[in-house]
C-alpha positions as CSV (number, residue, x, y, z in Angstrom):
1,X,112.3,120.7,56.2
2,X,112.4,117.0,57.3
3,X,115.0,117.8,59.9
4,X,113.2,120.5,61.5
5,X,110.5,118.6,61.9
6,X,111.8,115.5,63.3
7,X,113.3,118.2,65.9
8,X,110.0,119.7,66.6
9,X,109.1,116.0,67.9
10,X,111.8,115.6,70.0
11,X,113.8,112.9,67.6
12,X,117.0,113.1,66.4
13,X,118.1,113.2,62.7
14,X,119.8,110.3,61.5
15,X,120.1,110.1,58.2
16,X,117.7,110.5,55.4
17,X,116.2,106.9,54.9
18,X,115.9,106.4,58.6
19,X,114.6,110.2,59.1
20,X,111.6,109.3,56.2
21,X,110.6,106.3,58.0
22,X,110.8,108.1,61.3
23,X,108.3,110.7,59.6
24,X,106.2,108.2,58.2
25,X,105.7,106.7,61.6
26,X,104.6,109.5,63.3
27,X,102.8,111.4,60.7
28,X,100.9,108.9,59.4
29,X,100.9,106.0,61.7
30,X,102.9,103.5,59.1
31,X,105.9,102.1,60.1
32,X,108.8,101.0,57.7
33,X,111.6,99.7,57.7
34,X,114.6,100.4,55.3
35,X,117.1,97.2,54.6
36,X,120.6,97.3,52.8
37,X,119.9,95.5,49.9
38,X,123.4,94.7,48.7
39,X,123.6,93.0,52.3
40,X,121.0,90.7,52.0
41,X,121.8,87.2,50.9
42,X,119.5,85.1,48.5
43,X,115.8,85.8,49.0
44,X,113.8,87.5,52.2
45,X,111.6,85.2,53.8
46,X,108.8,85.7,56.8
47,X,108.7,82.9,59.2
48,X,108.2,81.7,62.6
49,X,111.4,81.5,64.8
50,X,112.1,77.8,65.9
51,X,113.3,79.4,69.1
52,X,117.2,80.4,69.7
53,X,118.0,82.0,66.7
54,X,119.9,85.5,67.5
55,X,120.0,88.7,66.1
56,X,121.8,92.0,66.7
57,X,119.7,94.9,66.4
58,X,119.8,97.9,65.7
59,X,120.0,98.6,69.3
60,X,123.3,97.5,69.4
61,X,121.9,94.4,71.3
62,X,121.9,90.8,70.5
63,X,118.5,89.2,71.1
64,X,117.7,85.6,71.5
65,X,114.4,84.7,69.3
66,X,111.5,83.0,71.1
67,X,109.9,80.0,69.7
68,X,106.9,81.4,67.5
69,X,108.4,84.7,66.7
70,X,107.7,86.2,63.7
71,X,110.9,87.1,62.0
72,X,112.2,88.5,58.4
73,X,115.2,85.8,57.4
74,X,117.5,85.4,54.3
75,X,120.1,83.0,53.6
76,X,122.2,83.8,56.5
77,X,119.4,83.7,59.5
78,X,117.1,86.4,61.4
79,X,117.5,89.8,59.9
80,X,114.6,91.6,61.5
81,X,112.3,91.2,64.4
82,X,109.1,91.9,62.4
83,X,106.8,94.9,63.5
84,X,109.2,95.7,66.1
85,X,113.0,96.4,65.1
86,X,115.2,95.7,62.4
87,X,118.8,94.0,62.5
88,X,122.0,95.8,62.5
89,X,123.7,93.5,59.6
90,X,121.4,94.8,56.8
91,X,120.6,98.2,58.1
92,X,121.5,101.2,56.3
93,X,124.7,103.4,56.4
94,X,126.1,106.3,55.3
95,X,127.8,104.1,52.3
96,X,124.0,102.3,51.4
97,X,123.3,102.5,47.9
98,X,120.5,99.9,47.1
99,X,118.0,100.0,49.4
100,X,114.8,97.6,50.1
101,X,112.0,99.7,51.5
102,X,109.4,97.5,53.5
103,X,105.6,98.1,54.7
104,X,104.0,95.4,55.9
105,X,101.0,94.4,57.9
106,X,101.4,92.2,61.2
107,X,99.3,90.6,63.7
108,X,99.2,92.7,66.7
109,X,98.8,89.9,69.5
110,X,102.6,88.2,67.3
111,X,103.8,91.4,67.8
112,X,102.8,92.1,71.4
113,X,104.1,88.3,72.2
114,X,107.5,89.1,70.8
115,X,107.8,92.1,72.1
116,X,107.0,91.4,75.8
117,X,109.3,88.2,75.7
118,X,112.0,90.2,74.0
119,X,111.5,93.0,76.3
120,X,111.6,95.6,73.3
121,X,109.5,98.9,73.2
122,X,109.8,100.4,70.0
123,X,107.8,103.1,68.0
124,X,106.8,100.3,65.4
125,X,105.6,97.9,68.1
126,X,103.6,100.3,69.8
127,X,101.6,101.3,66.7
128,X,101.3,97.4,65.3
129,X,100.0,96.5,68.9
130,X,96.8,99.1,68.4
131,X,96.6,98.6,65.1
132,X,97.5,100.5,61.7
133,X,95.5,101.0,58.8
134,X,95.5,97.8,56.6
135,X,94.3,99.5,53.3
136,X,97.3,102.0,53.8
137,X,100.5,99.6,53.4
138,X,100.9,100.0,50.0
139,X,99.9,103.6,49.5
140,X,102.2,104.5,52.5
141,X,104.9,102.5,50.3
142,X,104.5,104.7,47.3
143,X,104.9,107.5,49.2
144,X,107.7,106.7,51.0
145,X,109.5,105.9,47.5
146,X,108.4,109.0,46.4
147,X,110.0,110.9,49.4
148,X,113.1,109.2,48.9
149,X,113.5,109.7,45.5
150,X,112.8,113.3,45.9
151,X,115.4,113.6,48.9
152,X,118.0,110.9,48.1
153,X,117.8,110.4,44.2
154,X,117.7,107.0,42.1
155,X,115.5,104.9,40.8
156,X,112.6,102.6,42.3
157,X,112.1,99.4,40.9
158,X,108.6,97.5,40.7
159,X,106.2,96.8,44.2
160,X,107.2,93.0,45.2
161,X,103.7,91.9,47.1
162,X,103.1,89.3,49.1
163,X,99.8,88.1,51.3
164,X,96.2,89.8,51.0
165,X,94.8,92.7,52.3
166,X,92.7,91.4,55.2
167,X,88.9,93.2,54.6
168,X,87.9,95.4,57.2
169,X,84.6,96.9,56.1
170,X,82.2,97.2,58.6
171,X,79.2,99.7,58.7
172,X,77.0,100.0,61.9
173,X,73.3,101.6,62.0
174,X,73.5,105.4,62.9
175,X,70.4,105.9,65.3
176,X,70.0,109.6,65.5
177,X,68.1,109.2,68.7
178,X,70.2,107.1,70.6
179,X,72.6,110.3,71.3
180,X,69.8,111.8,73.4
181,X,69.0,108.4,75.4
182,X,73.2,107.4,75.8
183,X,74.3,110.8,76.1
184,X,71.5,113.3,76.9
185,X,72.4,115.7,74.7
186,X,70.2,117.0,72.0
187,X,72.1,116.9,68.2
188,X,70.5,117.5,65.4
189,X,70.7,114.3,62.9
190,X,72.1,116.4,60.0
191,X,74.6,117.6,62.3
192,X,75.5,114.0,63.2
193,X,76.2,112.9,59.8
194,X,78.1,115.5,58.8
195,X,80.5,115.3,62.1
196,X,80.8,111.2,61.2
197,X,81.6,112.1,57.3
198,X,84.5,114.7,58.6
199,X,86.1,111.9,60.0
200,X,86.2,109.7,57.3
201,X,83.1,107.8,57.7
202,X,80.9,107.0,54.7
203,X,76.9,107.4,55.6
204,X,74.6,105.4,52.7
205,X,71.2,106.1,52.4
206,X,70.1,103.4,54.9
207,X,71.7,105.7,57.5
208,X,74.8,103.2,57.3
209,X,77.8,104.6,58.8
210,X,81.0,102.7,57.2
211,X,83.8,102.7,59.2
212,X,87.0,103.9,58.0
213,X,90.0,101.3,58.2
214,X,92.2,103.5,60.3
215,X,89.6,103.3,63.1
216,X,89.9,99.9,64.9
217,X,88.7,101.0,68.0
218,X,85.6,102.1,66.4
219,X,83.2,98.6,67.2
220,X,79.9,98.9,67.5
221,X,76.7,101.7,67.5
222,X,77.6,103.0,70.9
223,X,81.3,104.1,69.7
224,X,79.5,105.9,66.7
225,X,77.4,108.1,69.6
226,X,80.7,108.8,71.4
227,X,82.1,110.2,68.4
228,X,79.5,112.3,67.5
229,X,79.1,113.3,71.4
230,X,82.8,113.8,71.4
231,X,82.9,116.4,68.3
232,X,79.8,118.1,70.0
233,X,81.7,118.4,72.9
234,X,80.2,117.2,76.2
235,X,80.8,120.9,77.7
236,X,77.6,121.3,76.3
237,X,75.6,119.5,78.7
238,X,73.9,120.9,81.5
239,X,74.2,119.7,85.0
240,X,71.4,118.4,86.7
241,X,71.4,117.6,90.2
242,X,70.1,114.1,91.4
243,X,66.7,114.1,93.3
244,X,67.1,113.6,97.0
245,X,65.7,110.2,97.8
246,X,64.8,111.2,101.6
247,X,64.1,114.9,102.8
248,X,66.0,116.9,105.5
249,X,69.8,115.9,106.8
250,X,71.0,112.7,105.0
251,X,71.7,110.1,107.2
252,X,75.4,108.7,107.5
253,X,76.5,106.7,104.6
254,X,79.7,105.1,106.4
255,X,79.6,102.1,108.4
256,X,81.1,101.5,111.7
257,X,83.5,99.3,110.2
258,X,84.5,102.4,107.5
259,X,84.6,105.0,110.2
260,X,87.3,102.8,112.4
261,X,88.9,102.6,108.8
262,X,88.9,106.2,109.2
263,X,90.1,106.9,112.8
264,X,92.7,104.0,112.6
265,X,94.5,105.5,109.3
266,X,94.5,109.5,110.9
267,X,95.8,107.3,114.3
268,X,98.6,105.8,112.6
269,X,99.6,108.6,110.4
270,X,99.8,111.0,113.5
271,X,102.7,108.7,114.7
272,X,104.7,109.6,112.1
273,X,104.3,106.9,109.4
274,X,103.4,107.5,105.9
275,X,100.5,105.6,104.2
276,X,101.3,103.2,101.4
277,X,99.0,101.4,98.5
278,X,99.9,98.6,97.2
279,X,98.9,96.0,94.7
280,X,96.8,93.3,96.2
281,X,98.3,90.6,94.1
282,X,102.0,89.4,94.8
283,X,104.6,85.9,93.4
284,X,103.5,82.6,94.9
285,X,107.2,82.5,96.6
286,X,106.2,85.9,98.5
287,X,103.0,84.9,99.4
288,X,104.0,81.5,100.5
289,X,106.6,83.0,103.1
290,X,103.5,84.9,104.7
291,X,101.1,81.9,104.7
292,X,99.7,82.1,101.4
293,X,100.5,80.8,98.0
294,X,98.2,77.8,97.9
295,X,96.4,77.1,94.5
296,X,92.6,78.8,95.9
297,X,94.2,82.2,96.1
298,X,96.0,81.8,92.9
299,X,94.8,84.1,89.8
300,X,93.0,82.4,86.8
301,X,94.6,85.8,84.7
302,X,97.3,87.2,86.4
303,X,99.1,90.4,84.9
304,X,102.5,88.7,85.3
305,X,104.1,86.0,87.1
306,X,104.8,88.4,90.1
307,X,101.6,89.1,90.6
308,X,100.0,85.4,90.1
309,X,98.7,85.0,94.0
310,X,96.0,87.2,96.2
311,X,98.6,88.6,99.3
312,X,97.6,87.1,102.6
313,X,99.1,89.6,104.4
314,X,100.0,93.4,103.8
315,X,103.6,93.0,105.3
316,X,105.4,91.7,101.8
317,X,104.1,94.7,100.1
318,X,104.9,97.2,102.5
319,X,108.4,95.6,102.8
320,X,108.8,95.9,98.9
321,X,108.0,99.4,99.5
322,X,111.0,99.5,101.9
323,X,113.8,97.7,99.6
324,X,112.4,100.5,97.2
325,X,113.1,103.2,99.4
326,X,116.6,102.1,101.0
327,X,117.8,101.4,97.2
328,X,117.2,105.1,96.9
329,X,119.2,106.3,99.8
330,X,116.1,106.2,102.4
331,X,117.2,103.8,105.4
332,X,115.3,105.0,108.3
333,X,111.2,105.0,107.6
334,X,107.9,104.3,109.1
335,X,105.1,103.0,106.3
336,X,101.7,101.5,106.9
337,X,98.6,100.2,105.0
338,X,95.2,99.8,105.5
339,X,93.9,97.4,103.0
340,X,92.3,93.6,102.1
341,X,94.3,90.8,102.9
342,X,92.9,86.9,101.3
343,X,92.8,83.7,103.3
344,X,91.3,82.1,99.9
345,X,89.5,82.8,97.1
346,X,86.2,83.1,98.3
347,X,84.2,86.5,99.5
348,X,84.4,85.1,103.0
349,X,87.9,84.8,102.7
350,X,88.8,88.7,102.6
351,X,89.6,90.6,105.9
352,X,90.3,94.1,106.4
353,X,93.5,94.8,108.2
354,X,96.0,97.4,109.5
355,X,99.6,96.9,109.6
356,X,102.7,99.1,109.5
357,X,106.5,98.7,109.8
358,X,109.2,100.6,111.4
359,X,112.8,100.4,109.8
360,X,116.3,101.2,110.7
361,X,115.9,103.7,113.8
362,X,113.9,105.9,115.2
363,X,115.1,109.3,114.0
364,X,118.2,110.9,112.5
365,X,121.1,111.5,114.2
366,X,121.4,114.4,116.7
367,X,123.7,115.4,119.4
368,X,121.8,114.5,122.4
369,X,122.5,110.5,121.4
370,X,118.7,110.3,121.0
371,X,118.7,107.8,117.9
372,X,118.6,104.0,118.4
373,X,117.5,101.2,116.3
374,X,113.7,100.4,116.4
375,X,112.4,97.8,118.7
376,X,109.6,95.7,119.5
377,X,108.2,98.1,122.3
378,X,108.2,100.9,119.2
379,X,105.8,98.7,117.2
380,X,103.5,97.2,120.4
381,X,103.1,101.2,121.7
382,X,102.0,102.0,118.5
383,X,99.8,99.0,118.2
384,X,98.3,99.9,121.3
385,X,97.6,103.4,120.6
386,X,95.6,102.4,117.5
387,X,93.8,100.0,119.2
388,X,92.8,102.6,122.1
389,X,91.6,105.4,119.3
390,X,89.5,102.4,117.9
391,X,87.5,101.4,120.9
392,X,89.3,98.5,121.6
393,X,89.3,96.8,125.7
394,X,92.5,98.0,127.5
395,X,93.0,94.8,129.2
396,X,94.3,92.1,126.3
397,X,96.0,88.9,126.4
398,X,99.6,88.5,125.2
399,X,100.2,85.0,123.3
400,X,103.4,83.9,122.3
401,X,102.5,81.4,119.8
402,X,103.7,83.4,116.5
403,X,103.7,82.6,112.8
404,X,107.2,81.7,111.5
405,X,107.3,85.2,109.6
406,X,107.7,86.6,112.9
407,X,110.7,86.8,115.3
408,X,110.2,83.8,118.0
409,X,111.4,85.6,120.7
410,X,110.8,89.2,119.9
411,X,107.0,89.3,119.2
412,X,103.7,88.5,121.0
413,X,100.1,88.4,119.9
414,X,97.3,91.1,121.3
415,X,93.8,88.5,122.2
416,X,90.8,88.8,123.9
417,X,91.1,85.4,125.5
418,X,92.9,82.4,124.2
419,X,91.4,82.5,120.5
420,X,90.3,85.8,119.2
421,X,93.4,87.4,118.1
422,X,93.1,91.0,117.2
423,X,96.8,91.6,116.3
424,X,101.0,91.1,116.4
425,X,103.8,92.7,116.9
426,X,107.2,92.5,117.0
427,X,110.3,92.1,115.0
428,X,110.4,90.1,111.9
429,X,111.8,87.1,111.2
430,X,115.9,87.6,110.2
431,X,115.2,85.2,106.9
432,X,112.2,87.3,106.0
433,X,114.1,90.5,105.8
434,X,116.9,89.0,104.1
435,X,114.6,87.6,101.6
436,X,113.0,91.4,101.2
437,X,116.1,92.6,100.8
438,X,115.7,95.0,103.5
439,X,118.3,96.1,106.0
440,X,117.1,96.2,109.5
441,X,116.1,96.1,111.6
442,X,112.4,95.9,110.9
443,X,109.7,95.9,113.3
444,X,105.9,95.6,112.4
445,X,102.3,95.3,113.9
446,X,99.6,94.1,112.2
447,X,95.4,94.6,113.5
448,X,92.3,92.5,112.5
449,X,90.2,95.7,112.3
450,X,86.9,93.6,112.3
451,X,87.9,91.3,114.8
452,X,88.0,94.3,117.4
453,X,84.5,94.5,119.2
454,X,82.8,97.4,118.5
455,X,82.3,99.3,122.1
456,X,79.0,99.3,123.2
457,X,76.6,103.0,122.2
458,X,77.5,105.4,125.3
459,X,74.6,108.3,126.1
460,X,76.0,111.9,125.3
461,X,75.9,112.7,129.3
462,X,79.3,112.3,130.2
463,X,79.1,109.8,133.8
464,X,80.0,111.3,137.2
465,X,83.8,111.0,138.1
466,X,84.5,107.9,140.4
467,X,87.5,109.2,142.3
468,X,87.9,108.3,146.3
469,X,89.8,110.4,148.5
470,X,91.1,108.0,150.2
471,X,94.6,107.2,150.0
472,X,95.7,104.3,148.1
473,X,98.4,101.8,149.1
474,X,100.9,100.0,147.0
475,X,102.9,96.7,148.1
476,X,105.8,95.2,146.0
477,X,105.7,91.3,145.3
478,X,108.5,89.1,144.0
479,X,108.1,85.7,142.4
480,X,110.1,82.6,141.6
481,X,108.5,81.1,138.7
482,X,109.6,78.9,135.8
483,X,111.4,80.2,132.9
484,X,108.4,79.6,130.4
485,X,105.9,81.7,132.5
486,X,104.3,84.5,130.6
487,X,104.8,88.1,133.0
488,X,101.3,88.6,131.7
489,X,100.2,85.5,133.3
490,X,101.5,86.8,137.1
491,X,99.9,90.2,136.4
492,X,96.3,88.7,135.2
493,X,96.4,86.2,138.4
494,X,97.2,89.5,140.7
495,X,94.8,91.6,139.5
496,X,92.0,88.9,139.6
497,X,93.1,88.4,143.5
498,X,90.6,91.1,144.5
499,X,89.1,93.3,142.0
500,X,86.9,95.4,144.4
501,X,90.1,97.1,145.8
502,X,93.0,96.3,143.4
503,X,93.4,98.9,141.4
504,X,96.6,98.6,139.0
505,X,99.2,95.7,138.4
506,X,102.5,96.6,137.1
507,X,105.4,94.6,135.9
508,X,108.7,96.7,137.4
509,X,111.4,93.8,137.5
510,X,113.0,90.5,135.9
511,X,115.8,88.5,137.5
512,X,117.2,85.5,135.8
513,X,120.4,85.3,136.8
514,X,122.3,83.2,139.3
515,X,121.4,80.5,140.5
516,X,118.0,81.4,139.2
517,X,119.2,80.9,135.7
518,X,121.2,77.8,135.9
519,X,117.6,76.2,137.4
520,X,115.3,77.7,134.2
521,X,113.3,80.0,136.8
522,X,113.3,83.7,137.1
523,X,112.3,86.2,139.7
524,X,109.0,88.4,138.6
525,X,108.6,91.5,140.8
526,X,105.1,93.6,140.8
527,X,103.6,96.6,142.2
528,X,100.2,96.3,143.4
529,X,98.1,99.4,144.0
530,X,95.1,99.2,146.5
531,X,92.5,101.9,146.3
532,X,90.1,101.7,149.0
533,X,86.3,103.6,148.3
534,X,84.9,103.5,151.9
535,X,87.3,103.6,154.5
536,X,90.8,103.5,155.1
537,X,92.7,100.4,155.2
538,X,94.0,98.8,157.9
539,X,97.6,96.7,158.1
540,X,95.3,93.5,158.6
541,X,93.0,94.0,155.6
542,X,96.3,94.9,153.6
543,X,97.7,91.3,154.9
544,X,94.9,89.6,153.9
545,X,94.6,90.9,150.3
546,X,98.2,90.6,149.7
547,X,97.9,86.6,150.7
548,X,95.1,86.3,148.5
549,X,97.6,88.0,145.3
550,X,100.1,85.2,146.8
551,X,97.9,82.6,146.8
552,X,96.1,83.3,143.6
553,X,99.5,83.9,141.4
554,X,100.7,80.7,143.2
555,X,97.7,78.7,141.7
556,X,98.2,80.2,138.2
557,X,102.0,80.3,137.7
558,X,102.8,77.3,140.2
559,X,105.4,80.0,141.8
């Protein structure tokens, strides 16, 4: 019957003694441990490890004890990690004749600290960490001894007891009216008392509820109300709609920034990206790699050493997600996240951002050969699509002064003026990709949502279409400039030569070879589209505009 019960809960029967301890662990929340008494050398002692002591545990792994770990030792050294796992040298086998049965009460904090340091997750640790019944240590030992005698035979010795059972008796006032105020459910007072009594509480004449020793989670009057309401079933609660604060159709509850986030999220998803939600906490080295990692953004009580700092960018989390996907065989992916980043520890240092990464190739292999590695222009196109969707200005400056985690020659910033940077795009630096254990290429874009100016409010009436019925004129220009001159500066200069006539300026060629390359120069060719609105342009007027364009570009770029 014992083996059948263990199999019913998914446990594999091992031996009679081990099966009995497992039965008590699961059935009565009383972890036990059995030593082979003939293998114990001298007396058993409970002590704190000095650090460095080793023990081969029952899982056949050798563990080095951290300083302060509670161990059970004999003359030969540590024989059991208290409250977590026994040792193999004194474990029971098929040849065991004499056994020593241990039933103990361990400090939950000591067990949690030792288990975390050794990275051992056992059934005993799980229960001791959360608290076991301190008054059941000896009764559990007696019951387990009786079962061993019934199933295995033999003779029991006297019980050896060390230490004292802690006093855990506590009582809280049962206020029967608190149920109505806390839960909103009317339960008669006699029913409340009967419920707590059935759960093991003892109710005295003054309505003081004495908590059973096996309920360490009950720590106040509110917990008594919760027990009563839980048994009475919260399904008895009748729903009651909240009163409207205003009449009529409620006003929109989303802020303009929240609407912008939703629009950006939908736009990126429509481009084929998969959304990620990563932790806002990262380790110091990852934070430092992306401009953070200082003490101002360090957590006072981190979950672990790998989550010690607030993230300065969304890129570390996305790169970790990409590395995990590649480790599972998914080499090409498009991931994005919308969330906060932190430039310090104050509320005003938080900023909402949108970041996406493209890894690997643009798509699967096909017979048309359309598959290619992702590049900077893929990230730029996606960033521009998001900017257009949230209503950003159409004409933006390109800046090349990039942060260290971007590739110095394959990335740029988009800005409104020289100071208001809206976003960045391009290829990530090879050192960053290598540190993240991602197989490239990796391109990314990052958008500062709050820095994009909100468009002016527009009426519902569409303006009249302003289209000229006169033929447009296109002229090509080529300028020899220094090698460090940005093409955007040349395009902007040409665009401003005559704002009334110039409709569009496009860069269509760049030449850096031959003598120009040796001299540190390059040739940039642009097409300028002139669109008259009131009359057809004459050759003289076209030539005048051309001279304006040449003069403006020469002043701006030194061509």
